[in-house]
N, CA, C and O of each residue as an XYZ file, in Angstrom:
428
protein
N       5.562    -15.685     10.150
C       4.675    -14.372     10.170
C       3.261    -14.827      9.464
O       3.022    -15.950      9.019
N       2.436    -13.763      9.467
C       1.288    -14.417      9.202
C       0.488    -13.439      7.950
O       0.591    -12.217      8.055
N      -0.261    -13.994      6.842
C      -0.801    -13.142      5.999
C      -2.027    -12.405      6.449
O      -2.991    -13.056      6.854
N      -2.060    -11.197      6.411
C      -2.932    -10.031      6.754
C      -4.025    -10.382      6.123
O      -5.015    -10.629      6.812
N      -4.114    -10.495      4.560
C      -5.380    -11.028      3.711
C      -4.776    -10.986      1.962
O      -3.650    -10.674      1.574
N      -5.682    -11.311      1.345
C      -5.388    -11.719      0.161
C      -6.148    -10.433     -0.701
O      -7.361    -10.386     -0.499
N      -5.646     -9.473     -1.555
C      -5.941     -8.543     -1.873
C      -6.534     -9.033     -3.293
O      -7.718     -8.729     -3.442
N      -5.940     -9.734     -4.366
C      -6.157    -10.034     -5.567
C      -5.539    -11.332     -6.021
O      -4.348    -11.590     -5.846
N      -6.359    -12.101     -6.586
C      -5.787    -13.463     -7.070
C      -5.421    -13.479     -8.582
O      -5.994    -12.646     -9.284
N      -4.408    -14.448     -9.250
C      -4.034    -14.428    -10.531
C      -4.460    -16.189    -10.817
O      -4.917    -17.059    -10.076
N      -4.106    -16.169    -12.060
C      -4.613    -17.555    -12.589
C      -3.247    -18.268    -12.538
O      -3.280    -19.497    -12.471
N      -2.211    -17.734    -12.557
C      -1.002    -18.125    -12.683
C       0.124    -17.711    -11.612
O      -0.247    -16.864    -10.800
N       1.412    -18.169    -11.491
C       2.105    -17.348    -10.702
C       2.512    -16.008    -10.597
O       2.697    -15.304    -11.589
N       2.613    -15.746     -9.809
C       3.342    -14.216     -9.857
C       4.931    -14.120     -9.587
O       5.439    -14.653     -8.601
N       5.643    -13.429    -10.503
C       7.126    -13.409    -10.759
C       7.637    -12.520    -10.249
O       8.792    -12.691     -9.859
N       6.893    -11.021    -10.016
C       7.629    -10.045     -9.761
C       6.350     -8.978     -9.350
O       5.239     -8.973     -9.880
N       6.852     -8.032     -8.196
C       5.885     -7.120     -7.685
C       6.676     -5.663     -7.848
O       7.891     -5.501     -7.734
N       5.617     -4.581     -8.161
C       6.151     -3.304     -7.923
C       5.277     -2.315     -7.676
O       4.274     -2.215     -8.383
N       5.525     -1.407     -6.609
C       4.585     -0.575     -6.048
C       4.875      0.613     -6.780
O       5.997      1.118     -6.817
N       3.640      1.165     -7.496
C       3.769      2.622     -8.184
C       3.671      3.701     -7.084
O       2.847      3.621     -6.173
N       4.492      4.645     -7.206
C       4.728      5.711     -6.302
C       3.415      6.626     -6.338
O       2.591      6.725     -7.247
N       3.454      7.318     -4.995
C       2.493      8.180     -4.922
C       0.699      7.485     -5.262
O      -0.253      7.968     -5.875
N       0.851      6.437     -4.669
C      -0.552      5.505     -4.986
C      -0.462      4.622     -4.189
O       0.607      4.339     -3.648
N      -1.751      3.913     -3.925
C      -1.608      2.632     -3.315
C      -1.274      1.287     -4.011
O      -1.167      0.296     -3.289
N      -1.148      1.198     -4.981
C      -1.209      0.312     -6.090
C       0.104     -0.169     -5.934
O       1.165      0.419     -5.722
N      -0.270     -1.726     -6.127
C       1.061     -2.706     -6.348
C       0.639     -3.469     -7.745
O      -0.520     -3.724     -8.073
N       1.573     -3.713     -8.339
C       1.497     -4.060     -9.762
C       2.024     -5.809     -9.693
O       3.145     -6.066     -9.254
N       1.184     -6.812    -10.122
C       2.130     -8.110    -10.425
C       2.315     -8.351    -11.521
O       1.451     -7.890    -12.266
N       3.283     -9.028    -12.104
C       3.664     -9.589    -13.446
C       3.381    -11.284    -12.927
O       3.600    -11.790    -11.827
N       2.799    -11.914    -14.212
C       2.521    -13.042    -14.012
C       2.962    -13.918    -15.187
O       3.145    -13.496    -16.329
N       3.128    -15.320    -14.741
C       3.578    -16.075    -15.821
C       2.656    -16.236    -17.237
O       3.136    -16.764    -18.240
N       1.755    -15.895    -17.205
C       0.617    -15.772    -17.917
C       0.602    -14.874    -19.129
O      -0.020    -15.018    -20.182
N       1.505    -13.822    -18.714
C       1.944    -12.586    -19.265
C       0.960    -11.244    -19.067
O       1.032    -10.187    -19.694
N       0.033    -11.603    -18.021
C      -0.597    -10.592    -17.785
C       0.000     -9.912    -16.361
O       0.831    -10.359    -15.571
N      -0.685     -8.779    -16.357
C      -0.247     -7.919    -14.904
C      -1.622     -7.725    -14.698
O      -2.530     -7.588    -15.518
N      -1.630     -7.739    -12.931
C      -2.597     -7.404    -11.996
C      -2.264     -6.120    -11.378
O      -1.177     -5.865    -10.859
N      -3.308     -5.292    -11.468
C      -3.003     -4.258    -10.472
C      -4.126     -4.302     -9.350
O      -5.274     -4.725     -9.487
N      -3.435     -3.675     -8.005
C      -4.319     -4.028     -7.009
C      -3.996     -2.731     -6.253
O      -2.934     -2.115     -6.344
N      -5.266     -2.331     -5.344
C      -5.187     -1.335     -4.442
C      -4.911     -1.747     -2.942
O      -5.632     -2.643     -2.502
N      -3.984     -1.221     -2.125
C      -3.611     -1.932     -0.943
C      -4.532     -1.114      0.142
O      -4.695     -1.488      1.303
N      -5.043     -0.058     -0.376
C      -5.617      1.004      0.499
C      -7.059      0.249      1.043
O      -7.321     -0.075      2.201
N      -8.003      0.057     -0.325
C      -9.126     -0.370     -0.414
C      -9.097     -2.263     -0.523
O     -10.067     -3.016     -0.609
N      -7.704     -2.593     -0.480
C      -7.558     -4.254     -0.436
C      -8.614     -4.887     -1.525
O      -9.426     -5.756     -1.206
N      -8.498     -4.325     -2.897
C      -9.266     -4.568     -4.079
C      -8.289     -4.868     -5.020
O      -7.147     -4.426     -4.891
N      -8.675     -5.701     -6.122
C      -8.158     -5.793     -7.399
C      -8.501     -4.710     -8.135
O      -9.722     -4.557     -8.142
N      -7.815     -3.774     -8.853
C      -7.961     -2.505     -9.639
C      -8.341     -3.210    -11.150
O      -9.513     -3.204    -11.524
N      -7.390     -3.748    -11.893
C      -7.407     -3.796    -13.164
C      -6.431     -5.259    -13.590
O      -5.458     -5.583    -12.909
N      -6.874     -6.030    -14.796
C      -5.772     -7.186    -15.197
C      -5.399     -6.447    -16.711
O      -6.216     -5.690    -17.236
N      -4.576     -6.639    -17.105
C      -4.078     -6.324    -18.417
C      -3.119     -7.293    -18.861
O      -2.213     -7.809    -18.207
N      -3.516     -7.515    -20.358
C      -2.978     -8.558    -21.063
C      -1.745     -7.810    -21.496
O      -1.854     -7.066    -22.471
N      -0.718     -7.906    -20.956
C       0.427     -7.261    -21.169
C       1.672     -7.604    -22.065
O       2.365     -6.776    -22.656
N       1.862     -9.183    -22.064
C       2.998     -9.541    -22.969
C       2.358    -11.201    -23.405
O       1.429    -11.751    -22.814
N       2.986    -11.669    -24.359
C       2.729    -12.753    -25.136
C       3.233    -13.872    -24.227
O       2.464    -14.829    -24.141
N       4.177    -13.933    -23.650
C       4.864    -14.782    -22.862
C       4.789    -14.489    -21.519
O       4.147    -13.489    -21.201
N       5.452    -15.331    -20.443
C       5.612    -15.087    -19.167
C       6.576    -13.709    -18.806
O       7.661    -13.443    -19.323
N       5.933    -13.011    -17.883
C       6.823    -11.844    -17.425
C       7.587    -12.114    -16.301
O       7.101    -12.402    -15.207
N       8.734    -12.031    -16.534
C       9.657    -12.658    -15.500
C      10.117    -11.298    -14.751
O      10.515    -11.518    -13.607
N      10.144    -10.120    -15.096
C      10.529     -9.021    -14.284
C       9.985     -7.838    -14.620
O       9.637     -7.581    -15.772
N       9.879     -7.072    -13.684
C       9.439     -5.688    -14.030
C      10.099     -4.735    -13.478
O      10.436     -4.967    -12.316
N      10.471     -3.511    -14.009
C      11.162     -2.333    -13.300
C      10.471     -0.922    -13.650
O      10.449     -0.568    -14.829
N       9.980     -0.215    -12.780
C       9.813      1.138    -12.800
C      10.586      2.121    -13.152
O      11.667      2.320    -12.599
N      10.057      2.957    -14.253
C      10.939      3.943    -14.350
C      10.617      5.275    -13.455
O       9.518      5.654    -13.051
N      12.014      5.922    -13.251
C      11.773      7.086    -12.375
C      10.643      7.656    -11.967
O      10.411      7.788    -10.765
N       9.808      8.061    -12.903
C       8.637      8.844    -12.926
C       7.499      8.034    -12.340
O       6.695      8.604    -11.602
N       7.368      6.699    -12.624
C       6.277      5.774    -12.120
C       5.523      5.815    -13.461
O       4.476      5.180    -13.336
N       5.662      6.315    -14.677
C       4.338      6.513    -15.675
C       4.707      5.287    -16.395
O       3.833      5.000    -17.213
N       5.803      4.367    -16.384
C       5.865      3.330    -17.284
C       6.684      2.189    -16.341
O       7.473      2.362    -15.413
N       6.185      0.988    -16.946
C       6.834     -0.184    -16.436
C       7.498     -0.770    -17.445
O       7.019     -0.492    -18.544
N       8.512     -1.546    -17.466
C       9.613     -2.367    -18.437
C       9.589     -3.365    -17.798
O       9.918     -3.520    -16.622
N       9.021     -4.444    -18.865
C       8.868     -5.996    -18.585
C       9.822     -6.592    -19.093
O      10.366     -6.228    -20.136
N      10.138     -7.554    -18.443
C      11.146     -8.529    -19.060
C      10.251     -9.979    -19.366
O       9.651    -10.602    -18.490
N      10.303    -10.298    -20.590
C       9.479    -11.538    -20.625
C      10.079    -12.919    -20.972
O      11.305    -12.841    -21.052
N       9.729    -13.821    -21.139
C      10.517    -15.168    -21.375
C      10.739    -15.084    -22.755
O      11.879    -15.099    -23.219
N       9.748    -14.999    -23.430
C       9.993    -15.288    -25.199
C      10.485    -13.616    -26.003
O      11.359    -13.526    -26.866
N       9.989    -12.893    -25.665
C       9.619    -11.645    -26.588
C      10.805    -10.430    -26.040
O      10.740     -9.374    -26.670
N      11.768    -10.491    -25.036
C      12.505     -9.595    -25.096
C      11.960     -8.613    -23.712
O      11.438     -9.012    -22.672
N      12.218     -7.524    -24.036
C      11.124     -6.899    -22.940
C      10.265     -5.446    -23.902
O      10.543     -4.915    -24.977
N       9.289     -5.230    -23.008
C       8.320     -4.208    -23.251
C       8.141     -3.245    -22.310
O       8.392     -3.339    -21.109
N       7.670     -2.262    -22.935
C       7.175     -0.758    -22.048
C       5.714     -0.829    -22.113
O       4.953     -1.019    -23.062
N       5.457     -0.570    -20.509
C       3.699     -0.545    -20.510
C       3.455      0.913    -19.657
O       4.036      1.159    -18.600
N       2.688      1.638    -20.178
C       2.300      2.787    -19.512
C       1.230      2.603    -18.190
O       0.317      1.785    -18.295
N       1.347      3.185    -17.285
C       0.733      2.632    -15.771
C      -0.326      4.036    -15.967
O      -0.956      4.285    -14.939
N      -0.508      4.664    -16.752
C      -1.520      6.045    -17.175
C      -3.023      5.451    -16.352
O      -3.283      4.247    -16.333
N      -3.609      6.129    -15.929
C      -4.568      5.946    -15.196
C      -5.290      4.693    -14.130
O      -6.461      4.410    -13.882
N      -3.982      4.133    -13.666
C      -4.089      2.850    -12.803
C      -4.413      3.383    -11.466
O      -5.383      2.938    -10.852
N      -3.584      4.401    -10.929
C      -3.838      4.871     -9.782
C      -5.305      5.968     -9.424
O      -5.871      6.042     -8.333
N      -5.628      6.652    -10.550
C      -6.892      7.261    -10.710
C      -7.907      6.187    -10.580
O      -8.965      6.304     -9.961
N      -7.603      5.397    -11.054
C      -8.950      4.188    -10.984
C      -9.016      3.537     -9.741
O     -10.082      3.294     -9.176
N      -7.781      3.214     -9.247
C      -7.788      2.584     -7.913
C      -8.395      3.787     -6.735
O      -8.954      3.432     -5.697
N      -8.228      4.880     -7.015
C      -8.577      5.922     -5.846
C     -10.163      6.190     -6.141
O     -10.974      6.324     -5.225
N     -10.538      6.258     -7.626
C     -11.924      6.295     -7.771
C     -12.880      4.921     -6.772
O     -13.847      4.958     -6.011
N     -12.122      3.991     -7.211
C     -12.529      2.710     -6.671
C     -12.716      2.603     -5.092
O     -13.667      2.229     -4.406
N     -11.515      3.048     -4.800
C     -11.697      3.219     -3.188
C     -12.689      4.093     -2.582
O     -13.160      3.868     -1.467
N     -12.967      4.951     -3.206
C     -13.931      6.105     -2.963
C     -15.326      5.264     -2.819
O     -16.022      5.382     -1.810
N     -15.684      4.395     -3.920
C     -16.931      3.968     -4.370
C     -17.022      2.836     -3.232
O     -18.102      2.561     -2.709
N     -15.605      2.082     -2.819
C     -16.084      1.094     -2.176
C     -16.384      1.697     -0.406
O     -17.049      1.057      0.408
N     -15.847      2.775     -0.177
C     -15.766      3.271      1.072
C     -17.273      3.488      1.583
O     -17.710      3.209      2.700
N     -18.072      4.141      0.329
C     -19.653      4.599      0.327
C     -20.526      3.076      0.820
O     -21.518      3.213      1.535
N     -20.166      1.911      0.467
C     -21.119      0.493      1.205
C     -20.166      0.119      1.445
O     -20.098     -0.884      0.735
N     -18.942      0.212      2.180
C     -18.086     -0.902      3.165
C     -17.681      0.324      4.111
O     -16.895      1.210      3.776
N     -18.278      0.248      5.236
C     -17.706      1.106      6.595
C     -16.033      1.169      6.783
O     -15.643      0.010      6.640
N     -15.471      1.605      6.912
C     -14.335      1.844      7.685
C     -14.256      0.908      9.005
O     -15.236      0.758      9.735
N     -12.955      0.269      9.256
C     -12.772     -0.694     10.248
C     -12.529      0.429     11.255
O     -12.118      1.554     10.969
N     -12.873     -0.078     12.609
C     -12.588      0.883     13.876
C     -10.924      0.788     13.879
O     -10.006      0.013     13.611
N     -11.152      1.932     14.302
C      -9.144      2.318     14.741
C      -8.955      1.932     16.284
O      -9.602      2.436     17.202
N      -7.994      0.989     16.415
C      -7.580      0.623     17.811
C      -6.829      2.096     18.575
O      -6.036      2.907     18.096
N      -7.387      2.026     19.773
C      -7.356      3.426     20.415
C      -5.881      2.974     21.396
O      -5.375      3.794     22.162
């Protein structure tokens, strides 16, 4: 299998991924305690969040998609709000579409 593209880069290992419902957002948990939010539609990073003081080992999404539970290396678990991420991604995608023409579609 071949990689299609790289959407976002991190400074450290990615330990877990979760997709936010009703959006094109993917959230990556990293060994440096950061969450990296990327938009798979615009193929762009959206936000980097300093979420934990130690490595994020796992991520669980609540049923509403409004919060993430992060399992961390040293500090138990934390609850993080996802509020605004999908809206920021959609706004950013609209701005990028103005300067980046859409790809031709195969017939």
